[in-house]
Backbone and ligand atoms as CSV (ligand in chain L), in Angstrom:
chain,resi,resn,atom,element,x,y,z
A,1,MET,N,N,-71.726,-217.267,106.685
A,1,MET,CA,C,-72.898,-218.118,106.895
A,1,MET,C,C,-73.966,-217.313,107.643
A,2,SER,N,N,-75.204,-217.483,107.269
A,2,SER,CA,C,-76.268,-216.858,108.052
A,2,SER,C,C,-77.566,-217.619,107.827
A,3,GLY,N,N,-78.503,-217.416,108.755
A,3,GLY,CA,C,-79.809,-218.068,108.638
A,3,GLY,C,C,-79.941,-219.241,109.556
A,4,GLY,N,N,-81.188,-219.671,109.745
A,4,GLY,CA,C,-81.441,-220.851,110.556
A,4,GLY,C,C,-81.412,-220.581,112.048
A,5,LYS,N,N,-81.621,-221.667,112.756
A,5,LYS,CA,C,-81.680,-221.577,114.218
A,5,LYS,C,C,-80.680,-222.543,114.826
A,6,ALA,N,N,-80.227,-222.200,116.005
A,6,ALA,CA,C,-79.296,-223.079,116.714
A,6,ALA,C,C,-79.587,-223.029,118.201
A,7,ILE,N,N,-79.148,-224.084,118.874
A,7,ILE,CA,C,-79.275,-224.163,120.331
A,7,ILE,C,C,-77.878,-224.058,120.938
A,8,TYR,N,N,-77.732,-223.195,121.924
A,8,TYR,CA,C,-76.461,-223.073,122.647
A,8,TYR,C,C,-76.710,-223.581,124.079
A,9,PRO,N,N,-76.396,-224.857,124.329
A,9,PRO,CA,C,-76.668,-225.422,125.655
A,9,PRO,C,C,-75.460,-225.304,126.578
A,10,GLY,N,N,-75.710,-225.301,127.866
A,10,GLY,CA,C,-74.596,-225.301,128.806
A,10,GLY,C,C,-75.086,-225.190,130.223
A,11,SER,N,N,-74.114,-225.229,131.142
A,11,SER,CA,C,-74.435,-225.072,132.555
A,11,SER,C,C,-74.551,-223.594,132.918
A,12,PHE,N,N,-73.661,-222.791,132.391
A,12,PHE,CA,C,-73.663,-221.331,132.623
A,12,PHE,C,C,-73.732,-221.026,134.127
A,13,ASP,N,N,-72.789,-221.600,134.866
A,13,ASP,CA,C,-72.808,-221.493,136.341
A,13,ASP,C,C,-71.592,-220.737,136.857
A,14,PRO,N,N,-71.460,-219.451,136.655
A,14,PRO,CA,C,-72.394,-218.551,135.979
A,14,PRO,C,C,-71.919,-218.258,134.551
A,15,ILE,N,N,-72.706,-217.469,133.845
A,15,ILE,CA,C,-72.306,-217.039,132.500
A,15,ILE,C,C,-71.065,-216.142,132.606
A,16,THR,N,N,-70.132,-216.326,131.665
A,16,THR,CA,C,-68.875,-215.550,131.669
A,16,THR,C,C,-68.759,-214.768,130.360
A,17,TYR,N,N,-67.729,-213.914,130.297
A,17,TYR,CA,C,-67.470,-213.221,129.028
A,17,TYR,C,C,-67.155,-214.212,127.906
A,18,GLY,N,N,-66.616,-215.382,128.269
A,18,GLY,CA,C,-66.335,-216.413,127.257
A,18,GLY,C,C,-67.633,-216.901,126.616
A,19,HIS,N,N,-68.632,-217.206,127.461
A,19,HIS,CA,C,-69.946,-217.632,126.936
A,19,HIS,C,C,-70.574,-216.522,126.088
A,20,LEU,N,N,-70.466,-215.284,126.584
A,20,LEU,CA,C,-71.116,-214.167,125.877
A,20,LEU,C,C,-70.466,-213.936,124.517
A,21,ASP,N,N,-69.162,-214.161,124.460
A,21,ASP,CA,C,-68.443,-214.026,123.190
A,21,ASP,C,C,-68.932,-215.082,122.187
A,22,ILE,N,N,-69.091,-216.312,122.665
A,22,ILE,CA,C,-69.577,-217.395,121.793
A,22,ILE,C,C,-71.013,-217.091,121.354
A,23,LEU,N,N,-71.819,-216.613,122.302
A,23,LEU,CA,C,-73.216,-216.316,121.994
A,23,LEU,C,C,-73.321,-215.241,120.916
A,24,GLN,N,N,-72.527,-214.189,121.066
A,24,GLN,CA,C,-72.561,-213.117,120.064
A,24,GLN,C,C,-72.142,-213.656,118.684
A,25,ARG,N,N,-71.081,-214.460,118.669
A,25,ARG,CA,C,-70.646,-215.044,117.390
A,25,ARG,C,C,-71.770,-215.876,116.773
A,26,ALA,N,N,-72.465,-216.625,117.619
A,26,ALA,CA,C,-73.553,-217.481,117.121
A,26,ALA,C,C,-74.677,-216.625,116.522
A,27,THR,N,N,-74.952,-215.473,117.152
A,27,THR,CA,C,-76.030,-214.626,116.611
A,27,THR,C,C,-75.645,-214.021,115.266
A,28,GLU,N,N,-74.335,-213.952,115.006
A,28,GLU,CA,C,-73.902,-213.447,113.694
A,28,GLU,C,C,-74.075,-214.520,112.614
A,29,MET,N,N,-74.150,-215.770,113.048
A,29,MET,CA,C,-74.261,-216.881,112.083
A,29,MET,C,C,-75.686,-217.368,111.898
A,30,PHE,N,N,-76.514,-217.189,112.935
A,30,PHE,CA,C,-77.875,-217.748,112.905
A,30,PHE,C,C,-78.902,-216.638,113.150
A,31,ASP,N,N,-80.107,-216.845,112.617
A,31,ASP,CA,C,-81.184,-215.861,112.831
A,31,ASP,C,C,-81.668,-215.897,114.273
A,32,LYS,N,N,-81.654,-217.107,114.833
A,32,LYS,CA,C,-82.151,-217.273,116.199
A,32,LYS,C,C,-81.237,-218.242,116.951
A,33,VAL,N,N,-80.876,-217.883,118.174
A,33,VAL,CA,C,-80.066,-218.781,119.004
A,33,VAL,C,C,-80.817,-218.992,120.319
A,34,VAL,N,N,-81.119,-220.245,120.596
A,34,VAL,CA,C,-81.777,-220.573,121.864
A,34,VAL,C,C,-80.691,-220.971,122.858
A,35,LEU,N,N,-80.417,-220.072,123.801
A,35,LEU,CA,C,-79.451,-220.407,124.853
A,35,LEU,C,C,-80.232,-221.150,125.925
A,36,THR,N,N,-79.852,-222.386,126.172
A,36,THR,CA,C,-80.617,-223.165,127.142
A,36,THR,C,C,-79.738,-223.664,128.284
A,37,VAL,N,N,-80.247,-223.450,129.488
A,37,VAL,CA,C,-79.558,-223.908,130.692
A,37,VAL,C,C,-79.940,-225.370,130.896
A,38,ALA,N,N,-78.942,-226.243,130.785
A,38,ALA,CA,C,-79.186,-227.688,130.864
A,38,ALA,C,C,-78.510,-228.247,132.114
A,39,VAL,N,N,-78.768,-229.514,132.379
A,39,VAL,CA,C,-78.182,-230.131,133.573
A,39,VAL,C,C,-77.056,-231.084,133.159
A,40,ASN,N,N,-75.860,-230.793,133.683
A,40,ASN,CA,C,-74.716,-231.681,133.521
A,40,ASN,C,C,-74.616,-232.467,134.830
A,41,THR,N,N,-74.914,-233.755,134.760
A,41,THR,CA,C,-75.004,-234.542,135.996
A,41,THR,C,C,-73.641,-234.697,136.683
A,42,GLN,N,N,-72.570,-234.346,135.967
A,42,GLN,CA,C,-71.223,-234.431,136.550
A,42,GLN,C,C,-70.911,-233.223,137.428
A,43,LYS,N,N,-71.788,-232.229,137.400
A,43,LYS,CA,C,-71.475,-230.983,138.111
A,43,LYS,C,C,-72.423,-230.722,139.273
A,44,LYS,N,N,-71.861,-230.067,140.290
A,44,LYS,CA,C,-72.673,-229.593,141.403
A,44,LYS,C,C,-72.725,-228.082,141.226
A,45,TYR,N,N,-73.949,-227.545,141.127
A,45,TYR,CA,C,-74.055,-226.130,140.776
A,45,TYR,C,C,-74.050,-225.208,141.987
A,46,VAL,N,N,-73.507,-224.027,141.779
A,46,VAL,CA,C,-73.495,-222.986,142.811
A,46,VAL,C,C,-74.760,-222.145,142.705
A,47,PHE,N,N,-75.157,-221.821,141.471
A,47,PHE,CA,C,-76.380,-221.045,141.250
A,47,PHE,C,C,-77.511,-221.984,140.841
A,48,GLU,N,N,-78.705,-221.723,141.379
A,48,GLU,CA,C,-79.895,-222.459,140.932
A,48,GLU,C,C,-80.152,-222.102,139.467
A,49,ALA,N,N,-80.884,-222.968,138.774
A,49,ALA,CA,C,-81.147,-222.721,137.349
A,49,ALA,C,C,-81.833,-221.366,137.146
A,50,ASP,N,N,-82.799,-221.029,137.998
A,50,ASP,CA,C,-83.502,-219.752,137.782
A,50,ASP,C,C,-82.583,-218.562,138.046
A,51,GLU,N,N,-81.622,-218.704,138.933
A,51,GLU,CA,C,-80.641,-217.620,139.165
A,51,GLU,C,C,-79.752,-217.470,137.932
A,52,ARG,N,N,-79.358,-218.595,137.356
A,52,ARG,CA,C,-78.501,-218.543,136.151
A,52,ARG,C,C,-79.247,-217.890,134.996
A,53,LEU,N,N,-80.532,-218.234,134.869
A,53,LEU,CA,C,-81.343,-217.643,133.797
A,53,LEU,C,C,-81.447,-216.130,133.963
A,54,LYS,N,N,-81.684,-215.693,135.202
A,54,LYS,CA,C,-81.815,-214.246,135.459
A,54,LYS,C,C,-80.512,-213.523,135.132
A,55,LEU,N,N,-79.389,-214.124,135.498
A,55,LEU,CA,C,-78.097,-213.489,135.212
A,55,LEU,C,C,-77.853,-213.405,133.709
A,56,ILE,N,N,-78.212,-214.458,133.002
A,56,ILE,CA,C,-78.024,-214.461,131.541
A,56,ILE,C,C,-78.855,-213.335,130.934
A,57,GLN,N,N,-80.113,-213.261,131.374
A,57,GLN,CA,C,-81.014,-212.210,130.884
A,57,GLN,C,C,-80.403,-210.821,131.133
A,58,ALA,N,N,-79.909,-210.619,132.349
A,58,ALA,CA,C,-79.345,-209.309,132.706
A,58,ALA,C,C,-78.105,-208.994,131.869
A,59,CYS,N,N,-77.327,-210.012,131.539
A,59,CYS,CA,C,-76.091,-209.785,130.784
A,59,CYS,C,C,-76.337,-209.448,129.323
A,60,ILE,N,N,-77.429,-209.939,128.783
A,60,ILE,CA,C,-77.603,-209.731,127.335
A,60,ILE,C,C,-78.605,-208.632,127.004
A,61,GLU,N,N,-79.421,-208.188,127.990
A,61,GLU,CA,C,-80.586,-207.357,127.619
A,61,GLU,C,C,-80.234,-206.078,126.878
A,62,ASN,N,N,-79.047,-205.536,127.119
A,62,ASN,CA,C,-78.702,-204.286,126.422
A,62,ASN,C,C,-77.855,-204.508,125.174
A,63,GLU,N,N,-77.661,-205.742,124.803
A,63,GLU,CA,C,-76.849,-206.029,123.616
A,63,GLU,C,C,-77.698,-205.839,122.355
A,64,PRO,N,N,-77.104,-205.292,121.301
A,64,PRO,CA,C,-77.870,-205.068,120.071
A,64,PRO,C,C,-78.367,-206.369,119.434
A,65,TRP,N,N,-77.755,-207.484,119.803
A,65,TRP,CA,C,-78.134,-208.774,119.205
A,65,TRP,C,C,-79.085,-209.562,120.116
A,66,ALA,N,N,-79.521,-208.944,121.212
A,66,ALA,CA,C,-80.355,-209.672,122.191
A,66,ALA,C,C,-81.653,-210.204,121.576
A,67,HIS,N,N,-82.195,-209.476,120.588
A,67,HIS,CA,C,-83.469,-209.906,119.989
A,67,HIS,C,C,-83.335,-211.243,119.253
A,68,LYS,N,N,-82.101,-211.638,118.971
A,68,LYS,CA,C,-81.908,-212.917,118.278
A,68,LYS,C,C,-81.790,-214.088,119.250
A,69,VAL,N,N,-81.802,-213.781,120.540
A,69,VAL,CA,C,-81.566,-214.821,121.550
A,69,VAL,C,C,-82.845,-215.113,122.331
A,70,GLU,N,N,-83.121,-216.410,122.470
A,70,GLU,CA,C,-84.194,-216.847,123.359
A,70,GLU,C,C,-83.497,-217.580,124.507
A,71,ILE,N,N,-83.940,-217.315,125.734
A,71,ILE,CA,C,-83.320,-217.983,126.882
A,71,ILE,C,C,-84.309,-219.004,127.435
A,72,ASP,N,N,-83.796,-220.200,127.696
A,72,ASP,CA,C,-84.684,-221.287,128.107
A,72,ASP,C,C,-83.921,-222.213,129.062
A,73,GLN,N,N,-84.601,-223.214,129.579
A,73,GLN,CA,C,-83.935,-224.236,130.383
A,73,GLN,C,C,-84.627,-225.570,130.152
A,74,PHE,N,N,-83.925,-226.646,130.412
A,74,PHE,CA,C,-84.562,-227.956,130.331
A,74,PHE,C,C,-83.790,-228.956,131.182
A,75,THR,N,N,-84.472,-230.048,131.491
A,75,THR,CA,C,-83.852,-231.155,132.215
A,75,THR,C,C,-84.066,-232.391,131.367
A,76,GLY,N,N,-83.013,-233.118,131.075
A,76,GLY,CA,C,-83.162,-234.316,130.258
A,76,GLY,C,C,-82.065,-234.372,129.217
A,77,LEU,N,N,-82.310,-235.173,128.194
A,77,LEU,CA,C,-81.314,-235.323,127.130
A,77,LEU,C,C,-81.435,-234.173,126.140
A,78,LEU,N,N,-80.285,-233.687,125.748
A,78,LEU,CA,C,-80.246,-232.572,124.802
A,78,LEU,C,C,-80.928,-232.920,123.475
A,79,VAL,N,N,-80.726,-234.144,123.033
A,79,VAL,CA,C,-81.327,-234.527,121.735
A,79,VAL,C,C,-82.857,-234.499,121.810
A,80,ASP,N,N,-83.415,-234.807,122.984
A,80,ASP,CA,C,-84.880,-234.741,123.138
A,80,ASP,C,C,-85.347,-233.288,123.087
A,81,TYR,N,N,-84.541,-232.427,123.702
A,81,TYR,CA,C,-84.846,-231.001,123.651
A,81,TYR,C,C,-84.788,-230.501,122.197
A,82,CYS,N,N,-83.801,-230.971,121.448
A,82,CYS,CA,C,-83.672,-230.581,120.023
A,82,CYS,C,C,-84.950,-230.960,119.265
A,83,SER,N,N,-85.426,-232.188,119.502
A,83,SER,CA,C,-86.637,-232.660,118.808
A,83,SER,C,C,-87.833,-231.803,119.194
A,84,GLN,N,N,-87.910,-231.505,120.506
A,84,GLN,CA,C,-89.020,-230.687,121.010
A,84,GLN,C,C,-89.024,-229.305,120.351
A,85,LYS,N,N,-87.839,-228.724,120.179
A,85,LYS,CA,C,-87.745,-227.385,119.588
A,85,LYS,C,C,-87.739,-227.433,118.054
A,86,GLY,N,N,-87.459,-228.604,117.485
A,86,GLY,CA,C,-87.306,-228.692,116.026
A,86,GLY,C,C,-86.049,-227.977,115.536
A,87,ILE,N,N,-85.023,-227.938,116.413
A,87,ILE,CA,C,-83.741,-227.291,116.063
A,87,ILE,C,C,-82.638,-228.336,116.269
A,88,TYR,N,N,-81.855,-228.571,115.228
A,88,TYR,CA,C,-80.910,-229.695,115.283
A,88,TYR,C,C,-79.448,-229.263,115.174
A,89,THR,N,N,-79.200,-227.967,115.297
A,89,THR,CA,C,-77.823,-227.479,115.294
A,89,THR,C,C,-77.472,-227.004,116.695
A,90,LEU,N,N,-76.388,-227.575,117.234
A,90,LEU,CA,C,-75.914,-227.195,118.566
A,90,LEU,C,C,-74.663,-226.340,118.427
A,91,ILE,N,N,-74.536,-225.386,119.329
A,91,ILE,CA,C,-73.324,-224.559,119.388
A,91,ILE,C,C,-72.573,-224.935,120.657
A,92,ARG,N,N,-71.276,-225.139,120.516
A,92,ARG,CA,C,-70.450,-225.306,121.721
A,92,ARG,C,C,-69.162,-224.517,121.523
A,93,GLY,N,N,-68.709,-223.910,122.600
A,93,GLY,CA,C,-67.455,-223.180,122.552
A,93,GLY,C,C,-66.302,-224.116,122.869
A,94,VAL,N,N,-65.221,-223.950,122.124
A,94,VAL,CA,C,-64.023,-224.747,122.382
A,94,VAL,C,C,-62.877,-223.767,122.587
A,95,ARG,N,N,-62.284,-223.825,123.783
A,95,ARG,CA,C,-61.244,-222.848,124.103
A,95,ARG,C,C,-59.864,-223.356,123.749
A,96,GLN,N,N,-59.651,-224.636,123.944
A,96,GLN,CA,C,-58.341,-225.211,123.654
A,96,GLN,C,C,-58.491,-226.695,123.357
A,97,ILE,N,N,-57.374,-227.295,122.938
A,97,ILE,CA,C,-57.423,-228.702,122.528
A,97,ILE,C,C,-57.974,-229.582,123.648
A,98,SER,N,N,-57.633,-229.242,124.889
A,98,SER,CA,C,-58.084,-230.076,126.014
A,98,SER,C,C,-59.610,-230.101,126.106
A,99,ASP,N,N,-60.284,-229.039,125.685
A,99,ASP,CA,C,-61.756,-229.052,125.664
A,99,ASP,C,C,-62.255,-229.985,124.569
A,100,PHE,N,N,-61.460,-230.081,123.511
A,100,PHE,CA,C,-61.987,-230.686,122.303
A,100,PHE,C,C,-62.327,-232.162,122.473
A,101,GLU,N,N,-61.528,-232.870,123.267
A,101,GLU,CA,C,-61.745,-234.307,123.401
A,101,GLU,C,C,-63.144,-234.598,123.967
A,102,TYR,N,N,-63.489,-233.909,125.033
A,102,TYR,CA,C,-64.812,-234.081,125.658
A,102,TYR,C,C,-65.906,-233.618,124.696
A,103,GLU,N,N,-65.676,-232.479,124.066
A,103,GLU,CA,C,-66.694,-231.920,123.165
A,103,GLU,C,C,-66.937,-232.832,121.964
A,104,PHE,N,N,-65.859,-233.390,121.455
A,104,PHE,CA,C,-65.932,-234.279,120.306
A,104,PHE,C,C,-66.761,-235.520,120.659
A,105,ARG,N,N,-66.495,-236.065,121.856
A,105,ARG,CA,C,-67.234,-237.261,122.280
A,105,ARG,C,C,-68.705,-236.932,122.488
A,106,MET,N,N,-68.965,-235.764,123.074
A,106,MET,CA,C,-70.362,-235.391,123.330
A,106,MET,C,C,-71.100,-235.154,122.006
A,107,ALA,N,N,-70.423,-234.502,121.063
A,107,ALA,CA,C,-71.055,-234.228,119.763
A,107,ALA,C,C,-71.403,-235.545,119.058
A,108,LEU,N,N,-70.480,-236.492,119.124
A,108,LEU,CA,C,-70.733,-237.777,118.446
A,108,LEU,C,C,-71.805,-238.581,119.171
A,109,MET,N,N,-71.816,-238.517,120.494
A,109,MET,CA,C,-72.864,-239.203,121.261
A,109,MET,C,C,-74.232,-238.608,120.906
A,110,ASN,N,N,-74.306,-237.292,120.864
A,110,ASN,CA,C,-75.583,-236.649,120.522
A,110,ASN,C,C,-76.028,-237.057,119.115
A,111,ARG,N,N,-75.091,-237.136,118.205
A,111,ARG,CA,C,-75.454,-237.504,116.829
A,111,ARG,C,C,-75.860,-238.973,116.730
A,112,ARG,N,N,-75.238,-239.802,117.587
A,112,ARG,CA,C,-75.626,-241.208,117.593
A,112,ARG,C,C,-77.048,-241.355,118.159
A,113,LEU,N,N,-77.353,-240.514,119.162
A,113,LEU,CA,C,-78.690,-240.572,119.771
A,113,LEU,C,C,-79.754,-240.034,118.814
A,114,ASN,N,N,-79.381,-239.053,118.016
A,114,ASN,CA,C,-80.297,-238.511,116.995
A,114,ASN,C,C,-79.451,-238.028,115.827
A,115,ASN,N,N,-79.561,-238.735,114.733
A,115,ASN,CA,C,-78.710,-238.506,113.572
A,115,ASN,C,C,-78.858,-237.112,112.956
A,116,LYS,N,N,-79.969,-236.446,113.301
A,116,LYS,CA,C,-80.171,-235.098,112.743
A,116,LYS,C,C,-79.334,-234.043,113.467
A,117,VAL,N,N,-78.873,-234.398,114.673
A,117,VAL,CA,C,-78.226,-233.390,115.526
A,117,VAL,C,C,-76.740,-233.234,115.197
A,118,ASP,N,N,-76.351,-232.040,114.813
A,118,ASP,CA,C,-74.937,-231.750,114.557
A,118,ASP,C,C,-74.476,-230.601,115.438
A,119,THR,N,N,-73.172,-230.582,115.694
A,119,THR,CA,C,-72.606,-229.563,116.589
A,119,THR,C,C,-71.655,-228.664,115.824
A,120,VAL,N,N,-71.796,-227.384,116.028
A,120,VAL,CA,C,-70.876,-226.387,115.445
A,120,VAL,C,C,-69.998,-225.884,116.588
A,121,PHE,N,N,-68.692,-226.000,116.422
A,121,PHE,CA,C,-67.766,-225.520,117.448
A,121,PHE,C,C,-67.286,-224.116,117.105
A,122,LEU,N,N,-67.356,-223.243,118.079
A,122,LEU,CA,C,-66.872,-221.879,117.878
A,122,LEU,C,C,-65.759,-221.595,118.876
A,123,MET,N,N,-64.800,-220.801,118.441
A,123,MET,CA,C,-63.702,-220.422,119.332
A,123,MET,C,C,-63.933,-219.010,119.834
A,124,PRO,N,N,-63.725,-218.781,121.128
A,124,PRO,CA,C,-63.871,-217.415,121.635
A,124,PRO,C,C,-62.663,-216.565,121.246
A,125,ASP,N,N,-62.777,-215.273,121.483
A,125,ASP,CA,C,-61.631,-214.377,121.357
A,125,ASP,C,C,-60.461,-214.994,122.132
A,126,GLU,N,N,-59.257,-214.915,121.560
A,126,GLU,CA,C,-58.114,-215.590,122.206
A,126,GLU,C,C,-57.840,-215.057,123.620
A,127,GLU,N,N,-58.238,-213.814,123.872
A,127,GLU,CA,C,-58.062,-213.230,125.212
A,127,GLU,C,C,-58.888,-213.969,126.266
A,128,LEU,N,N,-59.890,-214.723,125.799
A,128,LEU,CA,C,-60.827,-215.360,126.740
A,128,LEU,C,C,-60.634,-216.871,126.823
A,129,THR,N,N,-59.594,-217.376,126.156
A,129,THR,CA,C,-59.479,-218.838,126.069
A,129,THR,C,C,-59.208,-219.499,127.430
A,130,PHE,N,N,-58.729,-218.736,128.379
A,130,PHE,CA,C,-58.425,-219.347,129.682
A,130,PHE,C,C,-59.573,-219.175,130.679
A,131,VAL,N,N,-60.631,-218.474,130.273
A,131,VAL,CA,C,-61.726,-218.177,131.211
A,131,VAL,C,C,-62.697,-219.359,131.277
A,132,SER,N,N,-62.942,-219.850,132.468
A,132,SER,CA,C,-63.954,-220.900,132.636
A,132,SER,C,C,-64.786,-220.557,133.868
A,133,ALA,N,N,-66.032,-220.992,133.866
A,133,ALA,CA,C,-66.915,-220.721,135.004
A,133,ALA,C,C,-66.326,-221.342,136.277
A,134,THR,N,N,-65.693,-222.502,136.128
A,134,THR,CA,C,-65.090,-223.170,137.291
A,134,THR,C,C,-64.025,-222.279,137.935
A,135,MET,N,N,-63.142,-221.732,137.093
A,135,MET,CA,C,-62.077,-220.880,137.646
A,135,MET,C,C,-62.631,-219.574,138.173
A,136,VAL,N,N,-63.659,-219.053,137.507
A,136,VAL,CA,C,-64.284,-217.808,137.971
A,136,VAL,C,C,-64.862,-218.027,139.376
A,137,ARG,N,N,-65.495,-219.173,139.591
A,137,ARG,CA,C,-66.046,-219.474,140.915
A,137,ARG,C,C,-64.927,-219.573,141.962
A,138,GLU,N,N,-63.819,-220.160,141.535
A,138,GLU,CA,C,-62.665,-220.312,142.439
A,138,GLU,C,C,-62.112,-218.933,142.835
A,139,VAL,N,N,-61.971,-218.052,141.836
A,139,VAL,CA,C,-61.471,-216.696,142.112
A,139,VAL,C,C,-62.448,-215.990,143.053
A,140,ALA,N,N,-63.746,-216.152,142.772
A,140,ALA,CA,C,-64.771,-215.504,143.600
A,140,ALA,C,C,-64.721,-216.032,145.031
A,141,TYR,N,N,-64.523,-217.320,145.150
A,141,TYR,CA,C,-64.501,-217.949,146.474
A,141,TYR,C,C,-63.443,-217.296,147.363
A,142,TRP,N,N,-62.285,-217.007,146.741
A,142,TRP,CA,C,-61.175,-216.449,147.518
A,142,TRP,C,C,-61.133,-214.929,147.458
A,143,GLY,N,N,-62.198,-214.343,146.941
A,143,GLY,CA,C,-62.316,-212.877,146.975
A,143,GLY,C,C,-61.483,-212.140,145.939
A,144,GLY,N,N,-61.106,-212.803,144.839
A,144,GLY,CA,C,-60.286,-212.159,143.792
A,144,GLY,C,C,-61.103,-211.248,142.887
A,145,GLU,N,N,-60.375,-210.502,142.068
A,145,GLU,CA,C,-60.984,-209.550,141.134
A,145,GLU,C,C,-61.638,-210.309,139.970
A,146,LEU,N,N,-62.894,-209.976,139.689
A,146,LEU,CA,C,-63.658,-210.758,138.697
A,146,LEU,C,C,-63.974,-209.996,137.412
A,147,ASN,N,N,-63.682,-208.684,137.427
A,147,ASN,CA,C,-64.210,-207.844,136.342
A,147,ASN,C,C,-63.733,-208.199,134.932
A,148,HIS,N,N,-62.588,-208.852,134.819
A,148,HIS,CA,C,-62.115,-209.220,133.475
A,148,HIS,C,C,-62.838,-210.445,132.931
A,149,PHE,N,N,-63.530,-211.156,133.803
A,149,PHE,CA,C,-64.060,-212.466,133.406
A,149,PHE,C,C,-65.572,-212.519,133.272
A,150,VAL,N,N,-66.253,-211.694,134.057
A,150,VAL,CA,C,-67.732,-211.709,134.049
A,150,VAL,C,C,-68.260,-210.273,134.130
A,151,PRO,N,N,-69.458,-210.011,133.572
A,151,PRO,CA,C,-70.075,-208.695,133.737
A,151,PRO,C,C,-70.317,-208.390,135.220
A,152,LYS,N,N,-70.462,-207.096,135.513
A,152,LYS,CA,C,-70.580,-206.654,136.913
A,152,LYS,C,C,-71.733,-207.338,137.645
A,153,VAL,N,N,-72.857,-207.491,136.951
A,153,VAL,CA,C,-74.030,-208.089,137.590
A,153,VAL,C,C,-73.714,-209.516,138.084
A,154,VAL,N,N,-72.903,-210.228,137.321
A,154,VAL,CA,C,-72.517,-211.599,137.701
A,154,VAL,C,C,-71.502,-211.542,138.848
A,155,ALA,N,N,-70.544,-210.618,138.739
A,155,ALA,CA,C,-69.529,-210.479,139.801
A,155,ALA,C,C,-70.215,-210.174,141.131
A,156,ASP,N,N,-71.204,-209.290,141.087
A,156,ASP,CA,C,-71.909,-208.918,142.325
A,156,ASP,C,C,-72.617,-210.123,142.940
A,157,GLU,N,N,-73.265,-210.923,142.094
A,157,GLU,CA,C,-73.979,-212.110,142.617
A,157,GLU,C,C,-73.003,-213.155,143.153
A,158,LEU,N,N,-71.859,-213.291,142.478
A,158,LEU,CA,C,-70.843,-214.236,142.964
A,158,LEU,C,C,-70.334,-213.794,144.339
A,159,LYS,N,N,-70.092,-212.493,144.446
A,159,LYS,CA,C,-69.596,-211.981,145.736
A,159,LYS,C,C,-70.614,-212.269,146.834
A,160,LYS,N,N,-71.903,-212.053,146.511
A,160,LYS,CA,C,-72.952,-212.313,147.518
A,160,LYS,C,C,-72.961,-213.784,147.913
A,161,LYS,N,N,-72.875,-214.647,146.905
A,161,LYS,CA,C,-72.885,-216.101,147.167
A,161,LYS,C,C,-71.784,-216.478,148.132
A,162,TYR,N,N,-70.574,-215.987,147.829
A,162,TYR,CA,C,-69.435,-216.444,148.610
A,162,TYR,C,C,-69.240,-215.652,149.897
A,163,ALA,N,N,-69.902,-214.497,150.015
A,163,ALA,CA,C,-69.831,-213.751,151.274
A,163,ALA,C,C,-70.438,-214.608,152.368
A,164,LYS,N,N,-71.440,-215.438,151.976
A,164,LYS,CA,C,-72.138,-216.275,152.958
A,164,LYS,C,C,-71.210,-217.281,153.616
A,165,LYS,N,N,-70.140,-217.660,152.911
A,165,LYS,CA,C,-69.218,-218.657,153.471
A,165,LYS,C,C,-68.518,-218.123,154.719
A,166,ASP,N,N,-68.385,-216.762,154.789
A,166,ASP,CA,C,-67.698,-216.169,155.933
A,166,ASP,C,C,-68.626,-215.928,157.128
A,167,ASP,N,N,-69.922,-216.133,156.926
A,167,ASP,CA,C,-70.894,-215.860,158.007
A,167,ASP,C,C,-70.697,-216.814,159.185
L,1,PNS,O1,O,-71.499,-226.144,130.344
L,1,PNS,P1,P,-71.387,-227.650,130.362
L,1,PNS,O2,O,-71.520,-228.179,131.780
L,1,PNS,O3,O,-70.137,-228.139,129.688
L,1,PNS,O4,O,-72.638,-228.201,129.503
L,1,PNS,C1,C,-72.827,-229.580,129.331
L,1,PNS,C2,C,-74.284,-229.892,128.958
L,1,PNS,C3,C,-75.208,-229.365,130.057
L,1,PNS,C4,C,-74.616,-229.222,127.631
L,1,PNS,C5,C,-74.420,-231.434,128.829
L,1,PNS,O5,O,-74.036,-232.048,130.039
L,1,PNS,C6,C,-75.826,-231.870,128.427
L,1,PNS,O6,O,-76.173,-231.787,127.271
L,1,PNS,N1,N,-76.616,-232.309,129.422
L,1,PNS,C7,C,-77.942,-232.859,129.169
L,1,PNS,C8,C,-77.871,-234.406,129.073
L,1,PNS,C9,C,-77.271,-234.812,127.744
L,1,PNS,O7,O,-77.963,-234.820,126.736
L,1,PNS,N2,N,-75.932,-235.070,127.726
L,1,PNS,C10,C,-75.198,-235.290,126.463
L,1,PNS,C11,C,-75.284,-236.688,125.966
L,1,PNS,S1,S,-74.468,-237.810,127.024
């Protein structure tokens, strides 16, 4: 499959190798992928939206597929953002069955809110199926090794964030 545009929404708090794997796969399927930092009201974020955007930019800038990615942010309903952009295909990564239940409900809710909006689920490399931003933050909090889960630029910022807890 190739062509068209898609939106890859998420919290990206922070971006991980799992997200980057999904993003790269999406760029192989679509001409343009708009990665957008959105607000999940169920979450309390560690990084401000502009910090997350900067980290995403730093992680992708040297990738050969970076020209296919636009980085953006929004606050509000995803379906409204889709209408604003005129892009009705959403990308979401699904790591395991336990993710699927929530993702399935969200995809159907989005489609009920706007019938044009459909979601494409992509699976990351199996080596990354256990990686989540939540667990990465937990490892960072306790000073664990982060290099397998996030690029160095993200690991460095996480370390800085959590170094403050010891002050
Ligand atoms: O990375 P996340 O936290 O799983 O991403 C979830 C996100 C931000 C994509 C989702 O919460 C979202 O779309 N938020 C905007 C409000 C909205 O449209 N929610 C979905 C319909 S209830």
